[in-house]
mmCIF file of the N, C-alpha and C atoms, coordinates in Angstrom:
data_MODEL
# 
_entry.id   MODEL 
# 
loop_
_atom_site.group_PDB 
_atom_site.id 
_atom_site.type_symbol 
_atom_site.label_atom_id 
_atom_site.label_alt_id 
_atom_site.label_comp_id 
_atom_site.label_asym_id 
_atom_site.label_entity_id 
_atom_site.label_seq_id 
_atom_site.pdbx_PDB_ins_code 
_atom_site.Cartn_x 
_atom_site.Cartn_y 
_atom_site.Cartn_z 
_atom_site.occupancy 
_atom_site.B_iso_or_equiv 
_atom_site.pdbx_formal_charge 
_atom_site.auth_seq_id 
_atom_site.auth_comp_id 
_atom_site.auth_asym_id 
_atom_site.auth_atom_id 
_atom_site.pdbx_PDB_model_num 
ATOM 1   N N  . MET A 1 1  ? 136.329 36.752 162.531 1.00 0.00 ? 1  MET A N  1 
ATOM 2   C CA . MET A 1 1  ? 136.454 35.305 162.570 1.00 0.00 ? 1  MET A CA 1 
ATOM 3   C C  . MET A 1 1  ? 135.306 34.751 163.388 1.00 0.00 ? 1  MET A C  1 
ATOM 4   N N  . LYS A 1 2  ? 134.915 33.571 163.052 1.00 0.00 ? 2  LYS A N  1 
ATOM 5   C CA . LYS A 1 2  ? 133.787 32.942 163.717 1.00 0.00 ? 2  LYS A CA 1 
ATOM 6   C C  . LYS A 1 2  ? 134.277 31.753 164.541 1.00 0.00 ? 2  LYS A C  1 
ATOM 7   N N  . VAL A 1 3  ? 133.734 31.610 165.730 1.00 0.00 ? 3  VAL A N  1 
ATOM 8   C CA . VAL A 1 3  ? 134.054 30.478 166.603 1.00 0.00 ? 3  VAL A CA 1 
ATOM 9   C C  . VAL A 1 3  ? 133.095 29.347 166.266 1.00 0.00 ? 3  VAL A C  1 
ATOM 10  N N  . ALA A 1 4  ? 133.637 28.135 166.119 1.00 0.00 ? 4  ALA A N  1 
ATOM 11  C CA . ALA A 1 4  ? 132.815 26.975 165.778 1.00 0.00 ? 4  ALA A CA 1 
ATOM 12  C C  . ALA A 1 4  ? 133.128 25.818 166.725 1.00 0.00 ? 4  ALA A C  1 
ATOM 13  N N  . GLN A 1 5  ? 132.185 24.914 166.866 1.00 0.00 ? 5  GLN A N  1 
ATOM 14  C CA . GLN A 1 5  ? 132.373 23.717 167.683 1.00 0.00 ? 5  GLN A CA 1 
ATOM 15  C C  . GLN A 1 5  ? 133.217 22.725 166.901 1.00 0.00 ? 5  GLN A C  1 
ATOM 16  N N  . TRP A 1 6  ? 134.221 22.130 167.559 1.00 0.00 ? 6  TRP A N  1 
ATOM 17  C CA . TRP A 1 6  ? 135.055 21.112 166.935 1.00 0.00 ? 6  TRP A CA 1 
ATOM 18  C C  . TRP A 1 6  ? 135.224 20.007 167.962 1.00 0.00 ? 6  TRP A C  1 
ATOM 19  N N  . GLY A 1 7  ? 134.424 18.968 167.867 1.00 0.00 ? 7  GLY A N  1 
ATOM 20  C CA . GLY A 1 7  ? 134.396 17.926 168.893 1.00 0.00 ? 7  GLY A CA 1 
ATOM 21  C C  . GLY A 1 7  ? 133.897 18.545 170.183 1.00 0.00 ? 7  GLY A C  1 
ATOM 22  N N  . GLU A 1 8  ? 134.665 18.392 171.256 1.00 0.00 ? 8  GLU A N  1 
ATOM 23  C CA . GLU A 1 8  ? 134.287 18.993 172.537 1.00 0.00 ? 8  GLU A CA 1 
ATOM 24  C C  . GLU A 1 8  ? 134.995 20.326 172.753 1.00 0.00 ? 8  GLU A C  1 
ATOM 25  N N  . SER A 1 9  ? 135.682 20.821 171.733 1.00 0.00 ? 9  SER A N  1 
ATOM 26  C CA . SER A 1 9  ? 136.420 22.078 171.826 1.00 0.00 ? 9  SER A CA 1 
ATOM 27  C C  . SER A 1 9  ? 135.798 23.126 170.922 1.00 0.00 ? 9  SER A C  1 
ATOM 28  N N  . LEU A 1 10 ? 136.306 24.344 171.053 1.00 0.00 ? 10 LEU A N  1 
ATOM 29  C CA . LEU A 1 10 ? 135.933 25.416 170.149 1.00 0.00 ? 10 LEU A CA 1 
ATOM 30  C C  . LEU A 1 10 ? 137.126 25.706 169.257 1.00 0.00 ? 10 LEU A C  1 
ATOM 31  N N  . ALA A 1 11 ? 136.870 26.138 168.038 1.00 0.00 ? 11 ALA A N  1 
ATOM 32  C CA . ALA A 1 11 ? 137.943 26.414 167.090 1.00 0.00 ? 11 ALA A CA 1 
ATOM 33  C C  . ALA A 1 11 ? 137.676 27.719 166.368 1.00 0.00 ? 11 ALA A C  1 
ATOM 34  N N  . VAL A 1 12 ? 138.743 28.368 165.918 1.00 0.00 ? 12 VAL A N  1 
ATOM 35  C CA . VAL A 1 12 ? 138.650 29.577 165.113 1.00 0.00 ? 12 VAL A CA 1 
ATOM 36  C C  . VAL A 1 12 ? 139.353 29.282 163.793 1.00 0.00 ? 12 VAL A C  1 
ATOM 37  N N  . LYS A 1 13 ? 138.670 29.519 162.692 1.00 0.00 ? 13 LYS A N  1 
ATOM 38  C CA . LYS A 1 13 ? 139.253 29.321 161.372 1.00 0.00 ? 13 LYS A CA 1 
ATOM 39  C C  . LYS A 1 13 ? 140.003 30.593 160.988 1.00 0.00 ? 13 LYS A C  1 
ATOM 40  N N  . LEU A 1 14 ? 141.298 30.456 160.691 1.00 0.00 ? 14 LEU A N  1 
ATOM 41  C CA . LEU A 1 14 ? 142.118 31.615 160.357 1.00 0.00 ? 14 LEU A CA 1 
ATOM 42  C C  . LEU A 1 14 ? 141.992 31.945 158.874 1.00 0.00 ? 14 LEU A C  1 
ATOM 43  N N  . PRO A 1 15 ? 141.805 33.217 158.565 1.00 0.00 ? 15 PRO A N  1 
ATOM 44  C CA . PRO A 1 15 ? 141.762 33.616 157.158 1.00 0.00 ? 15 PRO A CA 1 
ATOM 45  C C  . PRO A 1 15 ? 143.122 33.371 156.493 1.00 0.00 ? 15 PRO A C  1 
ATOM 46  N N  . ASN A 1 16 ? 143.101 33.078 155.205 1.00 0.00 ? 16 ASN A N  1 
ATOM 47  C CA . ASN A 1 16 ? 144.325 32.787 154.461 1.00 0.00 ? 16 ASN A CA 1 
ATOM 48  C C  . ASN A 1 16 ? 145.339 33.923 154.585 1.00 0.00 ? 16 ASN A C  1 
ATOM 49  N N  . GLU A 1 17 ? 144.880 35.162 154.612 1.00 0.00 ? 17 GLU A N  1 
ATOM 50  C CA . GLU A 1 17 ? 145.784 36.313 154.736 1.00 0.00 ? 17 GLU A CA 1 
ATOM 51  C C  . GLU A 1 17 ? 146.600 36.233 156.028 1.00 0.00 ? 17 GLU A C  1 
ATOM 52  N N  . VAL A 1 18 ? 145.958 35.854 157.126 1.00 0.00 ? 18 VAL A N  1 
ATOM 53  C CA . VAL A 1 18 ? 146.643 35.718 158.423 1.00 0.00 ? 18 VAL A CA 1 
ATOM 54  C C  . VAL A 1 18 ? 147.638 34.566 158.361 1.00 0.00 ? 18 VAL A C  1 
ATOM 55  N N  . VAL A 1 19 ? 147.217 33.454 157.772 1.00 0.00 ? 19 VAL A N  1 
ATOM 56  C CA . VAL A 1 19 ? 148.089 32.284 157.641 1.00 0.00 ? 19 VAL A CA 1 
ATOM 57  C C  . VAL A 1 19 ? 149.345 32.648 156.858 1.00 0.00 ? 19 VAL A C  1 
ATOM 58  N N  . GLN A 1 20 ? 149.180 33.364 155.766 1.00 0.00 ? 20 GLN A N  1 
ATOM 59  C CA . GLN A 1 20 ? 150.329 33.747 154.944 1.00 0.00 ? 20 GLN A CA 1 
ATOM 60  C C  . GLN A 1 20 ? 151.227 34.743 155.656 1.00 0.00 ? 20 GLN A C  1 
ATOM 61  N N  . GLN A 1 21 ? 150.639 35.734 156.312 1.00 0.00 ? 21 GLN A N  1 
ATOM 62  C CA . GLN A 1 21 ? 151.449 36.746 157.017 1.00 0.00 ? 21 GLN A CA 1 
ATOM 63  C C  . GLN A 1 21 ? 152.293 36.121 158.113 1.00 0.00 ? 21 GLN A C  1 
ATOM 64  N N  . LEU A 1 22 ? 151.734 35.141 158.822 1.00 0.00 ? 22 LEU A N  1 
ATOM 65  C CA . LEU A 1 22 ? 152.466 34.508 159.915 1.00 0.00 ? 22 LEU A CA 1 
ATOM 66  C C  . LEU A 1 22 ? 153.309 33.328 159.450 1.00 0.00 ? 22 LEU A C  1 
ATOM 67  N N  . GLY A 1 23 ? 153.150 32.927 158.188 1.00 0.00 ? 23 GLY A N  1 
ATOM 68  C CA . GLY A 1 23 ? 153.917 31.791 157.673 1.00 0.00 ? 23 GLY A CA 1 
ATOM 69  C C  . GLY A 1 23 ? 153.524 30.491 158.336 1.00 0.00 ? 23 GLY A C  1 
ATOM 70  N N  . LEU A 1 24 ? 152.245 30.335 158.644 1.00 0.00 ? 24 LEU A N  1 
ATOM 71  C CA . LEU A 1 24 ? 151.780 29.141 159.338 1.00 0.00 ? 24 LEU A CA 1 
ATOM 72  C C  . LEU A 1 24 ? 151.602 27.971 158.384 1.00 0.00 ? 24 LEU A C  1 
ATOM 73  N N  . LYS A 1 25 ? 151.744 26.772 158.958 1.00 0.00 ? 25 LYS A N  1 
ATOM 74  C CA . LYS A 1 25 ? 151.424 25.564 158.206 1.00 0.00 ? 25 LYS A CA 1 
ATOM 75  C C  . LYS A 1 25 ? 150.732 24.595 159.160 1.00 0.00 ? 25 LYS A C  1 
ATOM 76  N N  . SER A 1 26 ? 150.074 23.628 158.625 1.00 0.00 ? 26 SER A N  1 
ATOM 77  C CA . SER A 1 26 ? 149.342 22.660 159.433 1.00 0.00 ? 26 SER A CA 1 
ATOM 78  C C  . SER A 1 26 ? 150.283 21.997 160.435 1.00 0.00 ? 26 SER A C  1 
ATOM 79  N N  . GLY A 1 27 ? 149.872 21.937 161.683 1.00 0.00 ? 27 GLY A N  1 
ATOM 80  C CA . GLY A 1 27 ? 150.680 21.314 162.730 1.00 0.00 ? 27 GLY A CA 1 
ATOM 81  C C  . GLY A 1 27 ? 151.500 22.293 163.543 1.00 0.00 ? 27 GLY A C  1 
ATOM 82  N N  . ASP A 1 28 ? 151.606 23.560 163.107 1.00 0.00 ? 28 ASP A N  1 
ATOM 83  C CA . ASP A 1 28 ? 152.348 24.559 163.880 1.00 0.00 ? 28 ASP A CA 1 
ATOM 84  C C  . ASP A 1 28 ? 151.647 24.828 165.205 1.00 0.00 ? 28 ASP A C  1 
ATOM 85  N N  . ASP A 1 29 ? 152.428 25.099 166.245 1.00 0.00 ? 29 ASP A N  1 
ATOM 86  C CA . ASP A 1 29 ? 151.883 25.526 167.532 1.00 0.00 ? 29 ASP A CA 1 
ATOM 87  C C  . ASP A 1 29 ? 151.916 27.046 167.570 1.00 0.00 ? 29 ASP A C  1 
ATOM 88  N N  . VAL A 1 30 ? 150.874 27.649 168.094 1.00 0.00 ? 30 VAL A N  1 
ATOM 89  C CA . VAL A 1 30 ? 150.840 29.103 168.227 1.00 0.00 ? 30 VAL A CA 1 
ATOM 90  C C  . VAL A 1 30 ? 150.427 29.466 169.644 1.00 0.00 ? 30 VAL A C  1 
ATOM 91  N N  . ASP A 1 31 ? 150.921 30.596 170.129 1.00 0.00 ? 31 ASP A N  1 
ATOM 92  C CA . ASP A 1 31 ? 150.482 31.154 171.400 1.00 0.00 ? 31 ASP A CA 1 
ATOM 93  C C  . ASP A 1 31 ? 149.436 32.194 171.088 1.00 0.00 ? 31 ASP A C  1 
ATOM 94  N N  . VAL A 1 32 ? 148.321 32.130 171.783 1.00 0.00 ? 32 VAL A N  1 
ATOM 95  C CA . VAL A 1 32 ? 147.280 33.142 171.630 1.00 0.00 ? 32 VAL A CA 1 
ATOM 96  C C  . VAL A 1 32 ? 147.154 33.837 172.970 1.00 0.00 ? 32 VAL A C  1 
ATOM 97  N N  . LYS A 1 33 ? 147.283 35.158 172.961 1.00 0.00 ? 33 LYS A N  1 
ATOM 98  C CA . LYS A 1 33 ? 147.212 35.940 174.188 1.00 0.00 ? 33 LYS A CA 1 
ATOM 99  C C  . LYS A 1 33 ? 145.881 36.674 174.245 1.00 0.00 ? 33 LYS A C  1 
ATOM 100 N N  . VAL A 1 34 ? 145.233 36.625 175.392 1.00 0.00 ? 34 VAL A N  1 
ATOM 101 C CA . VAL A 1 34 ? 143.963 37.302 175.570 1.00 0.00 ? 34 VAL A CA 1 
ATOM 102 C C  . VAL A 1 34 ? 144.237 38.769 175.871 1.00 0.00 ? 34 VAL A C  1 
ATOM 103 N N  . SER A 1 35 ? 143.500 39.634 175.193 1.00 0.00 ? 35 SER A N  1 
ATOM 104 C CA . SER A 1 35 ? 143.690 41.069 175.345 1.00 0.00 ? 35 SER A CA 1 
ATOM 105 C C  . SER A 1 35 ? 142.325 41.740 175.365 1.00 0.00 ? 35 SER A C  1 
ATOM 106 N N  . LEU A 1 36 ? 142.217 42.860 176.087 1.00 0.00 ? 36 LEU A N  1 
ATOM 107 C CA . LEU A 1 36 ? 140.963 43.602 176.089 1.00 0.00 ? 36 LEU A CA 1 
ATOM 108 C C  . LEU A 1 36 ? 140.792 44.371 174.786 1.00 0.00 ? 36 LEU A C  1 
ATOM 109 N N  . ALA A 1 37 ? 141.902 44.622 174.097 1.00 0.00 ? 37 ALA A N  1 
ATOM 110 C CA . ALA A 1 37 ? 141.830 45.299 172.803 1.00 0.00 ? 37 ALA A CA 1 
ATOM 111 C C  . ALA A 1 37 ? 141.307 44.312 171.766 1.00 0.00 ? 37 ALA A C  1 
ATOM 112 N N  . PRO A 1 38 ? 140.572 44.790 170.777 1.00 0.00 ? 38 PRO A N  1 
ATOM 113 C CA . PRO A 1 38 ? 140.023 43.886 169.765 1.00 0.00 ? 38 PRO A CA 1 
ATOM 114 C C  . PRO A 1 38 ? 141.065 43.488 168.714 1.00 0.00 ? 38 PRO A C  1 
ATOM 115 N N  . VAL A 1 39 ? 142.191 42.960 169.194 1.00 0.00 ? 39 VAL A N  1 
ATOM 116 C CA . VAL A 1 39 ? 143.272 42.573 168.294 1.00 0.00 ? 39 VAL A CA 1 
ATOM 117 C C  . VAL A 1 39 ? 143.714 41.163 168.654 1.00 0.00 ? 39 VAL A C  1 
ATOM 118 N N  . LEU A 1 40 ? 143.917 40.338 167.650 1.00 0.00 ? 40 LEU A N  1 
ATOM 119 C CA . LEU A 1 40 ? 144.433 38.990 167.876 1.00 0.00 ? 40 LEU A CA 1 
ATOM 120 C C  . LEU A 1 40 ? 145.937 39.045 167.705 1.00 0.00 ? 40 LEU A C  1 
ATOM 121 N N  . ASP A 1 41 ? 146.671 38.752 168.755 1.00 0.00 ? 41 ASP A N  1 
ATOM 122 C CA . ASP A 1 41 ? 148.127 38.765 168.714 1.00 0.00 ? 41 ASP A CA 1 
ATOM 123 C C  . ASP A 1 41 ? 148.598 37.333 168.885 1.00 0.00 ? 41 ASP A C  1 
ATOM 124 N N  . SER A 1 42 ? 149.191 36.781 167.873 1.00 0.00 ? 42 SER A N  1 
ATOM 125 C CA . SER A 1 42 ? 149.669 35.407 167.989 1.00 0.00 ? 42 SER A CA 1 
ATOM 126 C C  . SER A 1 42 ? 151.093 35.330 167.490 1.00 0.00 ? 42 SER A C  1 
ATOM 127 N N  . GLU A 1 43 ? 151.782 34.311 167.946 1.00 0.00 ? 43 GLU A N  1 
ATOM 128 C CA . GLU A 1 43 ? 153.179 34.138 167.591 1.00 0.00 ? 43 GLU A CA 1 
ATOM 129 C C  . GLU A 1 43 ? 153.417 32.653 167.366 1.00 0.00 ? 43 GLU A C  1 
ATOM 130 N N  . VAL A 1 44 ? 154.044 32.318 166.278 1.00 0.00 ? 44 VAL A N  1 
ATOM 131 C CA . VAL A 1 44 ? 154.319 30.917 165.980 1.00 0.00 ? 44 VAL A CA 1 
ATOM 132 C C  . VAL A 1 44 ? 155.384 30.414 166.940 1.00 0.00 ? 44 VAL A C  1 
ATOM 133 N N  . GLN A 1 45 ? 155.139 29.259 167.522 1.00 0.00 ? 45 GLN A N  1 
ATOM 134 C CA . GLN A 1 45 ? 156.126 28.670 168.417 1.00 0.00 ? 45 GLN A CA 1 
ATOM 135 C C  . GLN A 1 45 ? 157.116 27.869 167.589 1.00 0.00 ? 45 GLN A C  1 
ATOM 136 N N  . ARG A 1 46 ? 158.338 28.306 167.598 1.00 0.00 ? 46 ARG A N  1 
ATOM 137 C CA . ARG A 1 46 ? 159.377 27.593 166.868 1.00 0.00 ? 46 ARG A CA 1 
ATOM 138 C C  . ARG A 1 46 ? 160.465 27.159 167.856 1.00 0.00 ? 46 ARG A C  1 
ATOM 139 N N  . ARG A 1 47 ? 160.043 26.928 169.103 1.00 0.00 ? 47 ARG A N  1 
ATOM 140 C CA . ARG A 1 47 ? 161.009 26.587 170.147 1.00 0.00 ? 47 ARG A CA 1 
ATOM 141 C C  . ARG A 1 47 ? 161.815 25.344 169.802 1.00 0.00 ? 47 ARG A C  1 
ATOM 142 N N  . ARG A 1 48 ? 161.135 24.298 169.320 1.00 0.00 ? 48 ARG A N  1 
ATOM 143 C CA . ARG A 1 48 ? 161.836 23.047 169.030 1.00 0.00 ? 48 ARG A CA 1 
ATOM 144 C C  . ARG A 1 48 ? 162.892 23.269 167.965 1.00 0.00 ? 48 ARG A C  1 
ATOM 145 N N  . GLU A 1 49 ? 162.516 23.918 166.862 1.00 0.00 ? 49 GLU A N  1 
ATOM 146 C CA . GLU A 1 49 ? 163.463 24.150 165.784 1.00 0.00 ? 49 GLU A CA 1 
ATOM 147 C C  . GLU A 1 49 ? 164.612 25.040 166.242 1.00 0.00 ? 49 GLU A C  1 
ATOM 148 N N  . GLU A 1 50 ? 164.295 26.084 167.035 1.00 0.00 ? 50 GLU A N  1 
ATOM 149 C CA . GLU A 1 50 ? 165.336 26.975 167.543 1.00 0.00 ? 50 GLU A CA 1 
ATOM 150 C C  . GLU A 1 50 ? 166.274 26.238 168.484 1.00 0.00 ? 50 GLU A C  1 
ATOM 151 N N  . ALA A 1 51 ? 165.725 25.381 169.341 1.00 0.00 ? 51 ALA A N  1 
ATOM 152 C CA . ALA A 1 51 ? 166.550 24.625 170.284 1.00 0.00 ? 51 ALA A CA 1 
ATOM 153 C C  . ALA A 1 51 ? 167.488 23.677 169.535 1.00 0.00 ? 51 ALA A C  1 
ATOM 154 N N  . LEU A 1 52 ? 166.941 22.970 168.541 1.00 0.00 ? 52 LEU A N  1 
ATOM 155 C CA . LEU A 1 52 ? 167.779 22.049 167.778 1.00 0.00 ? 52 LEU A CA 1 
ATOM 156 C C  . LEU A 1 52 ? 168.873 22.796 167.020 1.00 0.00 ? 52 LEU A C  1 
ATOM 157 N N  . ALA A 1 53 ? 168.542 23.950 166.458 1.00 0.00 ? 53 ALA A N  1 
ATOM 158 C CA . ALA A 1 53 ? 169.551 24.742 165.753 1.00 0.00 ? 53 ALA A CA 1 
ATOM 159 C C  . ALA A 1 53 ? 170.654 25.185 166.713 1.00 0.00 ? 53 ALA A C  1 
ATOM 160 N N  . GLY A 1 54 ? 170.274 25.566 167.933 1.00 0.00 ? 54 GLY A N  1 
ATOM 161 C CA . GLY A 1 54 ? 171.258 25.964 168.936 1.00 0.00 ? 54 GLY A CA 1 
ATOM 162 C C  . GLY A 1 54 ? 172.164 24.817 169.343 1.00 0.00 ? 54 GLY A C  1 
ATOM 163 N N  . ILE A 1 55 ? 171.575 23.652 169.511 1.00 0.00 ? 55 ILE A N  1 
ATOM 164 C CA . ILE A 1 55 ? 172.362 22.462 169.883 1.00 0.00 ? 55 ILE A CA 1 
ATOM 165 C C  . ILE A 1 55 ? 173.335 22.117 168.761 1.00 0.00 ? 55 ILE A C  1 
ATOM 166 N N  . ARG A 1 56 ? 172.842 22.156 167.522 1.00 0.00 ? 56 ARG A N  1 
ATOM 167 C CA . ARG A 1 56 ? 173.721 21.846 166.387 1.00 0.00 ? 56 ARG A CA 1 
ATOM 168 C C  . ARG A 1 56 ? 174.866 22.848 166.273 1.00 0.00 ? 56 ARG A C  1 
ATOM 169 N N  . ALA A 1 57 ? 174.584 24.115 166.578 1.00 0.00 ? 57 ALA A N  1 
ATOM 170 C CA . ALA A 1 57 ? 175.618 25.154 166.486 1.00 0.00 ? 57 ALA A CA 1 
ATOM 171 C C  . ALA A 1 57 ? 176.711 24.947 167.540 1.00 0.00 ? 57 ALA A C  1 
ATOM 172 N N  . MET A 1 58 ? 176.380 24.290 168.662 1.00 0.00 ? 58 MET A N  1 
ATOM 173 C CA . MET A 1 58 ? 177.357 24.079 169.739 1.00 0.00 ? 58 MET A CA 1 
ATOM 174 C C  . MET A 1 58 ? 178.167 22.803 169.549 1.00 0.00 ? 58 MET A C  1 
ATOM 175 N N  . ARG A 1 59 ? 177.841 22.003 168.547 1.00 0.00 ? 59 ARG A N  1 
ATOM 176 C CA . ARG A 1 59 ? 178.555 20.740 168.339 1.00 0.00 ? 59 ARG A CA 1 
ATOM 177 C C  . ARG A 1 59 ? 180.051 20.968 168.185 1.00 0.00 ? 59 ARG A C  1 
ATOM 178 N N  . ARG A 1 60 ? 180.813 20.229 168.918 1.00 0.00 ? 60 ARG A N  1 
ATOM 179 C CA . ARG A 1 60 ? 182.266 20.285 168.817 1.00 0.00 ? 60 ARG A CA 1 
ATOM 180 C C  . ARG A 1 60 ? 182.784 18.843 168.821 1.00 0.00 ? 60 ARG A C  1 
ATOM 181 N N  . PRO A 1 61 ? 183.868 18.588 168.133 1.00 0.00 ? 61 PRO A N  1 
ATOM 182 C CA . PRO A 1 61 ? 184.420 17.225 168.148 1.00 0.00 ? 61 PRO A CA 1 
ATOM 183 C C  . PRO A 1 61 ? 185.051 16.920 169.502 1.00 0.00 ? 61 PRO A C  1 
ATOM 184 N N  . PHE A 1 62 ? 185.040 15.658 169.866 1.00 0.00 ? 62 PHE A N  1 
ATOM 185 C CA . PHE A 1 62 ? 185.700 15.244 171.099 1.00 0.00 ? 62 PHE A CA 1 
ATOM 186 C C  . PHE A 1 62 ? 187.215 15.313 170.879 1.00 0.00 ? 62 PHE A C  1 
ATOM 187 N N  . PRO A 1 63 ? 187.971 15.555 171.969 1.00 0.00 ? 63 PRO A N  1 
ATOM 188 C CA . PRO A 1 63 ? 189.432 15.573 171.835 1.00 0.00 ? 63 PRO A CA 1 
ATOM 189 C C  . PRO A 1 63 ? 189.946 14.217 171.349 1.00 0.00 ? 63 PRO A C  1 
ATOM 190 N N  . LYS A 1 64 ? 191.029 14.246 170.605 1.00 0.00 ? 64 LYS A N  1 
ATOM 191 C CA . LYS A 1 64 ? 191.612 13.008 170.083 1.00 0.00 ? 64 LYS A CA 1 
ATOM 192 C C  . LYS A 1 64 ? 191.952 12.068 171.244 1.00 0.00 ? 64 LYS A C  1 
ATOM 193 N N  . GLY A 1 65 ? 191.542 10.820 171.129 1.00 0.00 ? 65 GLY A N  1 
ATOM 194 C CA . GLY A 1 65 ? 191.818 9.836  172.160 1.00 0.00 ? 65 GLY A CA 1 
ATOM 195 C C  . GLY A 1 65 ? 190.827 9.840  173.320 1.00 0.00 ? 65 GLY A C  1 
ATOM 196 N N  . TRP A 1 66 ? 189.841 10.749 173.319 1.00 0.00 ? 66 TRP A N  1 
ATOM 197 C CA . TRP A 1 66 ? 188.868 10.819 174.406 1.00 0.00 ? 66 TRP A CA 1 
ATOM 198 C C  . TRP A 1 66 ? 188.004 9.581  174.410 1.00 0.00 ? 66 TRP A C  1 
ATOM 199 N N  . LYS A 1 67 ? 187.709 9.083  175.619 1.00 0.00 ? 67 LYS A N  1 
ATOM 200 C CA . LYS A 1 67 ? 186.892 7.890  175.769 1.00 0.00 ? 67 LYS A CA 1 
ATOM 201 C C  . LYS A 1 67 ? 185.975 8.099  176.968 1.00 0.00 ? 67 LYS A C  1 
ATOM 202 N N  . PHE A 1 68 ? 184.704 7.769  176.816 1.00 0.00 ? 68 PHE A N  1 
ATOM 203 C CA . PHE A 1 68 ? 183.753 7.898  177.918 1.00 0.00 ? 68 PHE A CA 1 
ATOM 204 C C  . PHE A 1 68 ? 183.992 6.777  178.906 1.00 0.00 ? 68 PHE A C  1 
ATOM 205 N N  . ASP A 1 69 ? 184.115 7.140  180.194 1.00 0.00 ? 69 ASP A N  1 
ATOM 206 C CA . ASP A 1 69 ? 184.317 6.154  181.259 1.00 0.00 ? 69 ASP A CA 1 
ATOM 207 C C  . ASP A 1 69 ? 183.140 6.278  182.224 1.00 0.00 ? 69 ASP A C  1 
ATOM 208 N N  . ARG A 1 70 ? 182.240 5.313  182.157 1.00 0.00 ? 70 ARG A N  1 
ATOM 209 C CA . ARG A 1 70 ? 181.043 5.340  182.986 1.00 0.00 ? 70 ARG A CA 1 
ATOM 210 C C  . ARG A 1 70 ? 181.377 5.371  184.484 1.00 0.00 ? 70 ARG A C  1 
ATOM 211 N N  . GLU A 1 71 ? 182.346 4.612  184.892 1.00 0.00 ? 71 GLU A N  1 
ATOM 212 C CA . GLU A 1 71 ? 182.742 4.575  186.313 1.00 0.00 ? 71 GLU A CA 1 
ATOM 213 C C  . GLU A 1 71 ? 183.206 5.951  186.766 1.00 0.00 ? 71 GLU A C  1 
ATOM 214 N N  . GLU A 1 72 ? 184.045 6.602  185.972 1.00 0.00 ? 72 GLU A N  1 
ATOM 215 C CA . GLU A 1 72 ? 184.539 7.911  186.326 1.00 0.00 ? 72 GLU A CA 1 
ATOM 216 C C  . GLU A 1 72 ? 183.397 8.946  186.349 1.00 0.00 ? 72 GLU A C  1 
ATOM 217 N N  . ALA A 1 73 ? 182.500 8.843  185.395 1.00 0.00 ? 73 ALA A N  1 
ATOM 218 C CA . ALA A 1 73 ? 181.383 9.789  185.315 1.00 0.00 ? 73 ALA A CA 1 
ATOM 219 C C  . ALA A 1 73 ? 180.456 9.642  186.518 1.00 0.00 ? 73 ALA A C  1 
ATOM 220 N N  . ASN A 1 74 ? 180.307 8.436  187.044 1.00 0.00 ? 74 ASN A N  1 
ATOM 221 C CA . ASN A 1 74 ? 179.387 8.207  188.164 1.00 0.00 ? 74 ASN A CA 1 
ATOM 222 C C  . ASN A 1 74 ? 180.079 8.189  189.514 1.00 0.00 ? 74 ASN A C  1 
ATOM 223 N N  . LYS A 1 75 ? 181.368 8.479  189.543 1.00 0.00 ? 75 LYS A N  1 
ATOM 224 C CA . LYS A 1 75 ? 182.126 8.471  190.788 1.00 0.00 ? 75 LYS A CA 1 
ATOM 225 C C  . LYS A 1 75 ? 181.572 9.550  191.724 1.00 0.00 ? 75 LYS A C  1 
ATOM 226 N N  . ARG A 1 76 ? 181.448 9.195  192.995 1.00 0.00 ? 76 ARG A N  1 
ATOM 227 C CA . ARG A 1 76 ? 180.942 10.160 193.994 1.00 0.00 ? 76 ARG A CA 1 
ATOM 228 C C  . ARG A 1 76 ? 182.009 10.419 195.047 1.00 0.00 ? 76 ARG A C  1 
ATOM 229 N N  . GLY A 1 77 ? 182.002 11.621 195.495 1.00 0.00 ? 77 GLY A N  1 
ATOM 230 C CA . GLY A 1 77 ? 182.911 11.982 196.577 1.00 0.00 ? 77 GLY A CA 1 
ATOM 231 C C  . GLY A 1 77 ? 184.345 12.141 196.102 1.00 0.00 ? 77 GLY A C  1 
ATOM 232 N N  . PRO A 1 78 ? 185.226 12.468 197.036 1.00 0.00 ? 78 PRO A N  1 
ATOM 233 C CA . PRO A 1 78 ? 186.627 12.707 196.676 1.00 0.00 ? 78 PRO A CA 1 
ATOM 234 C C  . PRO A 1 78 ? 187.404 11.460 196.350 1.00 0.00 ? 78 PRO A C  1 
# 
């Protein structure tokens, strides 16, 4: 891969084979780890999607008759 100037940054153009193997698409975030070995190890960051899936999996209905009480929620002390 060749490093090229992109504005004030440097960029690496990924070969299509790498893009397909990693399932990358435009806008994906990736972690790139520096290694002394001549190997590029990257991992697609799917934290947002994983977090949202976890939150959705924990969804539970409120108990019947439950009502949010701001005063009770903000009450301090005994």
